[in-house]
C-alpha positions in Angstrom: -0.4 0.1 0.4 1.1 3.5 -0.7 -0.9 6.8 -0.4 -3.7 3.9 -0.1 -3.5 3.1 -3.3 -2.1 -0.7 -4.0 0.6 -1.4 -5.7 2.6 -3.1 -8.1 0.3 -5.4 -9.6 -0.1 -3.9 -13.1 2.0 -5.0 -16.3 2.5 -7.9 -14.6 2.7 -10.3 -18.2 3.8 -7.9 -20.5 5.6 -9.1 -23.5 6.5 -12.5 -24.6 8.8 -14.4 -22.2 10.3 -16.7 -24.8 11.0 -14.5 -26.9 12.8 -12.1 -25.0 14.9 -14.8 -24.3 16.2 -15.7 -27.1 16.9 -12.4 -28.0 18.9 -11.8 -24.8 20.8 -15.1 -25.6 21.1 -13.3 -29.5 22.8 -9.9 -27.5 25.2 -11.9 -25.7 26.2 -14.1 -28.7 26.4 -10.6 -30.4 28.1 -9.0 -27.6 30.7 -12.5 -28.1 31.2 -12.0 -31.3 30.0 -9.6 -33.7 33.1 -6.4 -33.2 30.9 -3.2 -33.0 27.8 -4.7 -31.0 30.8 -5.5 -28.3 31.8 -1.9 -28.6 28.6 -0.9 -28.4 28.1 -3.4 -25.2 31.7 -2.1 -24.2 29.9 1.6 -24.1 26.4 0.7 -22.4 28.4 -1.2 -19.8 30.6 1.4 -18.8 27.7 3.8 -18.0 25.6 1.1 -16.9 26.0 -2.6 -15.7 25.8 -5.3 -17.3 22.4 -6.3 -17.1 21.3 -3.2 -18.6 24.0 -2.7 -21.6 23.3 -6.8 -22.3 19.1 -5.6 -22.4 19.7 -2.3 -24.2 21.8 -4.8 -27.0 19.2 -7.5 -27.5 16.5 -4.5 -27.1 18.6 -3.0 -30.7 18.7 -6.5 -32.4 14.7 -6.6 -31.7 14.0 -3.4 -33.5 17.2 -4.6 -36.6 14.9 -7.5 -36.5 11.7 -6.1 -36.9 12.7 -3.1 -40.0 15.3 -6.3 -41.7 11.4 -7.7 -41.7 9.3 -5.3 -42.9 11.4 -3.7 -45.0 12.5 -7.0 -46.6 16.4 -5.9 -46.7 19.6 -7.6 -45.7 21.3 -6.8 -42.4 24.3 -4.2 -41.7 25.7 -3.8 -39.1 27.0 -0.5 -40.3 23.4 0.2 -40.0 23.3 -1.0 -36.7 25.7 0.6 -34.8 26.0 3.7 -36.0 
């Protein structure tokens, strides 16, 4: 209870947990094997913690996936990490 209101029960089941897990795994893989993703990950990690940097990289990959599917274009890492 806070200020007479019940808190912390909204937005519990937002998103697909399995898809989120898959993108986190993709972010781990990209951070290990892609030079530009490593630079992005290290830059984010210097400003915050590892979990937040991983989530930021996963978010970038989700947006890239959306635009690749929408526009039917090949993956371009320089465009993703500029």
